[in-house]
N, C-alpha and C positions, 0 to 999 in steps of 0.2 A: 402858301400853307399846304396846298395839296401835295406838292412834291416833298416838302419837309416831313409831313406825316407819313408818307410812304417810306421815306428813308429811315425814319425812326422805327417804323414797324419792321423794316428790313433788318435793321441792327438787332432788334429784339428777337427776331426769328433766328438770326445767326447766334445770338447768345444762348437761346434755347438748345440749339444743336450742340454748341460747345459744352454746355453743362452736362449733357448726356454723353458726349464723346470722351470725356475725361473721367474714367472710372474712379480715380483717386479722390474725387470730390464727394464721395459718399460721406454723409454727415454722421457723427457718432450719436449715441444716446437714443437709438431707436427711431430717429427721424426717417420717414419714408424717403427712399432714395429718389422718388419722382417729384418730391415737393419743390425743389429749386426749379426744375424744368416746368412744373405747372405754373409757378409764379411768373417766370419769364415768358411762357407761352400766353398766359393771360394778358400780360402787358402788350405783347405783340398783336394779339387778336383785337384788343381794345383800341390800340393805335390804328390798326388797319381799318377797323370799322369807322373810326373818326375820319380817316382819309376818304372812305367811300361817301360818308355824309357830306364832307367838304366838297367832293365832286358833284354830288346831287344838288347841293345848294348853289354852287357856282354855275353849273351847266343847266340847271333847271330840268334835269332828266335823271332817271335812275341809271346807275352804272351797269347797264346791260347791253347797250348798243355801241358798237365800235370795238376795235381790237383791244386797245389799252384798258378801257373800263371792264370789258368782259374778262380779260386776263386777271385783272385785279380782283374782281368779284369771285372768280374761280379760286384764286389763291386764298381769299378770305374764307371760303367754304372749306377748303382743304385744311387750313389752319384751325378753323373752328371745330371740325371733326377730329383733328388730331388732338386738340385740347380736351375734347370730350373723352377720347380714349385715355389720355393722360389722367384725367380726373377720376374716371371710373376704375382704372386698373392701378393707379399710383405707380405706374411703370413708365419711365421716360424714354425707353428705347425707341418708340415709334417716331420720336422727333428726329432721330438720326436720318430718317428718310423723308419724313413729311416736311421738316423745316427746310432742307435744301430744295425740295419741290416748290414750296411756296416762294422761296427766294428767287428761283429761276423765273417763275411767273411774274414776280414783281419787277425784276430786272428787265424782262421782256416788255412789260407794260410801260415802265419808265423810259426804256429805250425807244419804244414806238412813239411815245408822246401822247398825252391826253388831248391837249389843244381844245379849241372851242368846238362846240357841236354845230355843224352846218345846219342851216334851216332845212327842215324836212328830212334830215338824216336819221333822226331818232324816232322810230315808229313807236306808237303807243297802243293803249288798249289792253284789256285784261288778257286777251289771247297771247299777245306778244310777251307780256311780263311773265305769265305763268309758264309759257313755253320755254323761255330762256332760263327762268329760275329753276324749273324742274330739270332741264337739260344740264345746267351747271352743277346742280346738286348730285345728279346721277354720275357725272364725270368725277366729282370730288369723292364720291364713295368708291369709284373704281380706283382712284389714286390711293385711298386708304387701304384697299385690298392689296394694291401693289406694294405699299410700304410694309404691310404685315408679311407679305410673301418674301420680300427681300430679306427681312430679318429672320424669317423661318429658314431660308436656305443657308444663311450664314451660321445660325445656331446649329442647324443640322450638320453642317460640315464640321464645326468644332466638336460636336459630340461624337460624330463618327470617327474623328481622329483622336478621340479621348483627350482633348485639350479642355481642361476645366479652369480656364483663366478668366480674364476680365469679361469676355463675351458671355460666358456661362453665368457670371455673377450679375451682370447688368441686364441681360435680355430676359424677357418673360419666357415661360416654358413653351415648348413647341405646341402643346395642346391649346394654349391660350392664343398664340399667334394664328393657328389654324382656325380657331373660333372667330377671331376678328376678321380674318379673310372671308369666312363663310357668311357672317352677318353683313359685311359690307357688300358682298355680291348679291345676297338675297334682297337687301334693301335697295341696292343700286339699280337692279333690273326693272322693277315696277316704276321707280322714279324716272328712269330714262324712258321707259315706255310711255309714261304720262307726257314727258317732254316731246316725244315723237308724235303722239296723237294730237297734242295741242298745236304742234308745229304744222301738222297737216290741216288742222282747222284754221289756223292763222293764215296759211297760204290760200285756202279755199274761200275764206270769208272776207279777207281784208286786202291782201296785196297781190295775189296771183303768182303763178310759177315764174313768170319772166322777171319780176322784180327780185324775188328772194333767191332765185338761182337753183337750177337742178343739182349742181355740185354740192351746195350746202345741205340740201335735203338728203342727197345720196350719202354723204359722209355721216350725217346723223343716223340714218337708217343702217349704215354699215356698222357703226358703233353699237347700235341696238342689237344687231344680229350677233356680233362677236360676244357681247356681254350675255345675251340669251343663251348662246351655245355653252359658255362657261358655267352658267347657272344650271342648265339642264344636265351637263355632265357631272356637276357636283351633286345634284339631287339624285341622280341615278347611281351614285356611288363609284363612278369611274374616275373621278378626280378627287383624290384625298392626299393629305399630307404634302410630301415633296412634289408630287405630280400636280396637285392643285396650285401650289406656289409657282411652279414653272408655267403652268397655263395662265395664271393671273398676270404674271410678268409679261408673257408673250402677248396676251390680249391688250394689256395697257400700252405696250410698245406699238402695236398696230394702230390703236385708236389715237395715241399721241402723234404718231407720224402722219396719220391721215389728216388730223385737224391742223397740224403745223403746215403741211403741204398746201392745204386749202387756203389758209391765211396768207401764206407767201404768194400763192398764185393770184389771189384776189386783190391783195394790197401792195404787192411788190416787195422785193428784197431790200430796197434802199431804205424803207421805213424802219428796218431793224438794224441798220448800221450806225 
């Protein structure tokens, strides 16, 4: 059931992206053009949540410890935030980036394999749960900022070339995309900060540096520094519009590459084949 629910969610995420990718599917009669995408995204997020509940019931642990559960939980948060943007703006364009991101995370989780939870492998306690939850939410907000930035750059390129075709009709205005990027970064930094602080407390009070690994903490702190730099530059007015979009994409790429490298080094490449 766990795999089937993940596959069903994967299909619905794909449908969400497909509905937005085909501009000719705009419904007549004044129906909001984001409505079909909202319905598909709602189904995807609902099925994804059911899959995480199935894992928690089967494994007897929250889907926070281990590569596959953490990837699936991160994908769920990205999907949930994307659905929130869809619902608030009634614009489905964010799904063009968010849906593929979630699909990549789900494919990676399924490819890695959930499997049984080894005895003692799933740490518990409020420090761990809050640390991982805040960290994953912070990363999900960074992913939303990345999605808005990618759409901003594409829309900016089309407008600069004076092409007012499907992209111009389907995508939100540049100001709205820049606002989504700004809000996601502003919310993401304190959330990730909370995750880093709780992680330090978790290490100090429960497991110690040797068990958790210096590399894990180093990558988390590095992500915090990158995000903090982007937020500081935005608040100072040095990153706006196109430059803010480029900076967000670069920051997301650095953070994603760092976490991917850490996972591959700690768990081996063969688990992803």
